N, C-alpha and C positions, 0 to 999 in steps of 0.2 A: 316889165320882165324881159329878159333876153331870150335867145332861142332855146334856153333850157325848157321852155314850155312845150317845145316840140316832142318831148318825151310823151309816151302813151299816157293819156289823161282823159277821164270822163268829161264830156262837154258840159254836163250839168254842173260840174264843180269848177268851171273856169273862173267863177267869181272869186275864188280864193286868191287869185293873182291881182285883184283890183283892191285898192285901199278902202277899207271900212273899219270902224272901231269894232263892230261885232259881225262875225260870219257864222251863220247857223245852218247846218245841214241835218235834216231829220227825215226819217222814213223807215221802211222795213228792211228785212235781211237782204243781203246780196246787192245793195245799191252802191257799194264801193266807197262809202263815206269815210271809214277809218283808213282804208287803203289810199284814198285820194288825199286825205289830210296829211298822212305820213309823207307821201311823195311831194306834196306842195311845200311842206316845211323843210324837207331835206334839200329840195332844189333851191329854195330861198336861202337856206343856211350855207349852201355851197357857193352861192354867188357873192354873199357879203357876210361879215361877222354878225352874229345875232345871239342873243340869250333867249332860249325857248323853254318855257315851263310846261311840262306835260302833267296834267293833274286829273284826279277823279275824286269822288267823295271819300272812298275808303281805299287805302293802299297799304296792306299789311307787309308786303315785301315787293321787291322789284319785279317779281313774277306777275304781280297784279297790274303792272303798268303796261304802257305801249312800247317799252324798251325792245322787246322781241320783234314786234311789228316793224319798228323803225330799222332794226338791224337787218331784217329780211329785205326791206325795200332798198337799203343801201346796196345790198348784193344785186337785187333785181335791176336797179338803175345803173349799175356799174360805177358806183360812187365810192368804192373802197379806197380809192386814192385820196378822197377828200375828207374821210372820217376815220377816227379811231374809236372802236367800240370797246368800252371798259365795262366792268361788272355792274356799276350803278349809275353810269352816265355815258353819254356819247359826245365826243369832241371833234370839232372840225379843225383841219390844219390851219385854217384862217382865223381861228379864235372862236368860232361858233360853239355853243355849248347847249346840250339838252339836259334838263334837270327834271327829276321825277318825284312827285310827292302826293300824298292824300290830303284832302282838305279838312276832313272831320277832326284830325289831330292837331290842326293849326289854331293858334289864337291870334288876336289882333297884333300882339307883340311879335310872335314868331313869324308871322307871314311877312313882316317887314323885310326879312332877309331876301325876299323875292322882288323887291323894288328894282327897277332898271331892266325888267324883262321887255323884250321886243314883241314876243308872241306868247300867248297862253292858250294851250289846247286842252279843253275840258272834254275828255272822252266819257262815254256813258253819262252824259250830262243830265239826263232825266232823273238821275238819282241824287243830284246835288241839292242840298237844302237851302232854304232862305238864309239861314245863319252863315253858311259857307259862302254864298254869293256876296253877302254883305261884308264879309271879311276880305274876300279876294278882290272884288272889283276896284275898290279904292287903292289897292296896292299896285295894280297894273296901270301905272300912271305916266310912264315915259312917253315923250312926244312921239306920235305916230304908232304907239303900241296898239296891238289888236288882241281881241279875245275870240277864240274859235270854239264852237260847240258842235259836237257830233253826238247824235242820240237816236235811239229807237224809242219813241214815246210809249208810255204806259197809260197814265191817267191824265185827263185834261185838267185836273185840279192840282197836278204836281207843280211845284214852285217854278221849275225851269220852263215848263210848257206855258204857263200863264204869263210869265215874265218876258219870255223871248219869242214865243210863237204866236200866242193869242194877242199879246200887246208888245210887239217888238220895239226896241229902242229906235230912235229916229235914224241914227247913223249905223244902219245894219243891212246886211243881206240875209234873207231867210229863204231857203230852198228845200222843197220836198224832193227827195231822191230815192227812187225805188229800183227794183231789179230791172225793169225795162230800160232804165237810163244807164245801165252798166253794159257797155259793148263787149265786155269780157266775162259776162255772167256765166259761170261754169255749168256744164251739163249736170253734174252731180247735184248741185243746188236746185236746178230746175226740176229734177226728178223728185227731190224732197218737196218742192212747192206743189207739184202735181199730185203727189201722194196725200198731202194734207187736204187739197181740194177734193180728192176722191173720198176721204174720210168725212168731209163736210157733207158731201152729197149722200153718204150712207147714214148720216145722223150720228156719227161717232165723235165728231168734233163740231164746234159751232162756227158759223160764219164770222162771228166776232173774233175767234182765234185767228182765222185766215187773214182777216182785214188788218189785225194788229201785227202779225208776224211778217206778212209779205207786202202789205199796202201802207204800213206805217200809221194806221189810224189808232186812236186811243181806245182803250177798253173802258168799260164802266167800273170794273173792279179787277184786282189782280187774281190770277189763277189760285184757287184754293182759299179764297177769302171766305170767312165765316158767313158774311152777309152778301155774298156774290149776287144771288138772285134778287135780294131786296134792293141793293144798290142799283143794279141794272134796271129793275122795274121803276125805281124812283127817277132814274135818268130818262128812261124812255117816256115816262108820263109827265115829264116837265116839272118835277117837284124840286129840282135844283134850279133855282131861278131867283129873281129879285123878290125879296120878301120884306117890304117896308115896315118900319116900326109904327104901330098904331098907338097913339098917345091916349086913347080911351081904354086901353088894356094894361094890366100890370105885366111887368117883366120879372119873371122868376129866374133864379140862377140854380144850376146844378153843377156841383164841384167834384172833381177827382183830385185829391190832395197829393202834393209833393213839394219838395224844395230843391234838393239836388236832382231829384227825379222831376218829371214834368208836372206842372200844375195846370189843370184844364177847367175852364168855366164856360158852361153853356148858358146862353141867355135866351129865354123861351117865353112866348106868349101863347095863350090858349083861346080859341074861339069855338064854342060848342065842343065838338070832339076833335077839332083840327088843332094840331100842334105846329107852331111856327118857331123854328130856330133862327132868330134874327141876327145873332151875333155870337162870337166865340173868341176866347182868349186862351192861349197856350204859351207857357213860358217856364223858365227854371230859375233857381237860385234867388228866390224872392220870398219875403215874409208874407203872412196873411194880410197884415196891415198895409203892406205895400200895394196890394191889389185893390184896396178899398179907397184910400184917402190921399194918395200921392198922385201927382200929375207930372211924372218925369218925361222929359223929351225923349221920344223914341220908345217909351215903354207903355204898353197898354194897361189900363186899369178901369175900374168901374166908375171912378170919380169923373172921368172925362165923358161918360155917357149921360146924356140928359134924359134918363128913362124914369118912368114911374115904377119904382121897385116894389116887388112883392116879397116872396120868401126865398131865402137861401137854403138849398137842400144839400147837406153834406153826408158823405158815407159814414158808416158806423165808427170808423177810426177817428172821425172828427171829434169824438168825445174824449179821446185820450190825450194826456199831456205828453210832451216830448222832452228830450234832454236839451232842446234848443229854446224851449219856452215854458214858463211856469204855468201857463194857461193852455187849455185845449183850443183847437181851432174854433169850435162852437162858442166857447167862452170869449175868445178874442173878438169874433164877429158880433156877438151879443153886446159886448162892451162898446162897440162902435155904433150901436144903435140899430143894427140889422135884425130882422126877424129871421130866426134860424130854426130849422127842423132837421133831425137825422133821417137818413134813408134806411128803411128796414133791410136787414141783411137776409137775402133769400138764396144766396149761392150763385156762383157764376153761371152754371148751365141753366138754372131757372131764369136768371136774368137775361140770358141770350134768347131764350124762348119768348120772354116778354117783349124783348126788343124787336124780334121778328114780327110779332103781332102788332106792335106799334108802328112800324115802318110805313104802312100804307096811308097813315094819317098825318105824316110829318112832311113839312115843307122846309127846305134849307135855303137860306140866302146865299147865293153863289159867291158873292164878293166877301161878305163878312164871316160866313160859316163854311166856306168852301174847303178850308183845311180840315174841318171836322168830317165832312163828307169824304174827303180823301182818306182820312184815318180809317173810317168805316170800310172803305173799299180795299184797305190793306190789312185789315185785322184777320190774322190767320192762326191756325193751331200749329204747335210743334209736331214734328213727325218722328215717330219711333223708328230709328234707323234699322233696328233688328226685324221689326214686323212690318214696316212701311205703313203703319196705321196712325191716324191722327190722334193726338192726345189733348192736353189742356191748351188753352190759348197762349201764344207767345207773349212774353213781357218785353215789349219793344216800343218804338216811337208811336206805333199805331194804337197800342193797347190803352193808353191813358184816355184819349178822347173816346174810344170805344167803351171804356168803363163808365165814363160820364154819361154816355148815351144809354147804357144799361141801367144806370141809376134813374135816369129820366123815365124809362119804361116802368120802373117800380112805383114812382110817385106821381105819374101823370094824372091819375084820377084825383089827386089832392090839389092840383092847380086850380086856383079860383081867382075871380076878379071882384070878389066882395070887398067891402070897405073902401070903395073908390071915393065916394062922397055922399054920405047919407042925406045931406042937406040939398043936394042937387036934384031938382025935380025930374031930371032925365035919368037918374041912377037906376031906377027900376027898369026902364027901357034897356039900359046897357046890360043889366044883369040878365034880362030875358033873352037878349039877342047875342050877347058875347060870353055868356057862361057865368 
């Protein structure tokens, strides 16, 4: 990089000017991550022609993008001579172009229009889904192209956190950047930081809040999560961990049905009163049969699991036929040789209460069921805007896995390891010790 780097710039973000495929800056508020990323890209783009994609998970309009931030930094850096700011893009007089889009609206086909990008900046990257990363990354394929991520982490089970911070790619820089690393940290923000610290000391806010907001540490669950206390307790007590499959026990499945909507399958083993969620599938636009007997490359199914299967538990709507199939989900699974039982419908609120009671006895496999744990940490209620009071749970990405967990709470007392092998001389011992 030329003497352009002599512009005011946080030392902790100096790695942005060194070549790497992935550059990741994460941390709390006031660390100057977004500010630094904007300056670095503008300086690079002023020095040589580049195509730069600025993206996030959801962008409903240009107001949701970093267009305004980049425009402000052009003025702050005195680079007005180098760039033309248009309504939906920013262009350099040397041919550099900034393009803005959301990832959730892209498909494998539409994202191809972004081939040839030199840089891709993913802002608020903690919100980006696995599906979006799988669509985006192969598209940014130009020689020496780079993918930049800036984020304030939320949950350590989020896809971006596990993929880029817990298990970073080989060719990457990963840097924690917090307010002490910002030499221009404004006094007004420091006052806000100290005020939150005061509230923590008075017991009005939690240390977890402060650590997440200002130190960039992950939370156990998002604010307002229905199972916030239960998820936090499970995390503290180490119940999100490696939970190996025990071949001496049956694996029961609990389903939340969907097709265009998400389909979720929890795979569960029971030992005495202990519930072990050893595996989890979540996907869309697939048939019931597809989850059972096909082994498609890159698609998860039960056929690829070498488990000792027990009973499949389906919600009450599993008895109903749909316009897409002449048989109900229960009839389809039964025809495939599965043992199927419906889950009693007790209502959402009663199910949530049952789930809360179940939580202390549940262990989650961090690798295979970490997404379910993430969903439970994000399961929230909608808020009445008129009264500011919580109402029914939101129907969103988190609700499907949470519904499956709720069904598990309803039927957990039915889970059994009977019928393992009555001719086995050790079967009595197994039933005595494993339920």
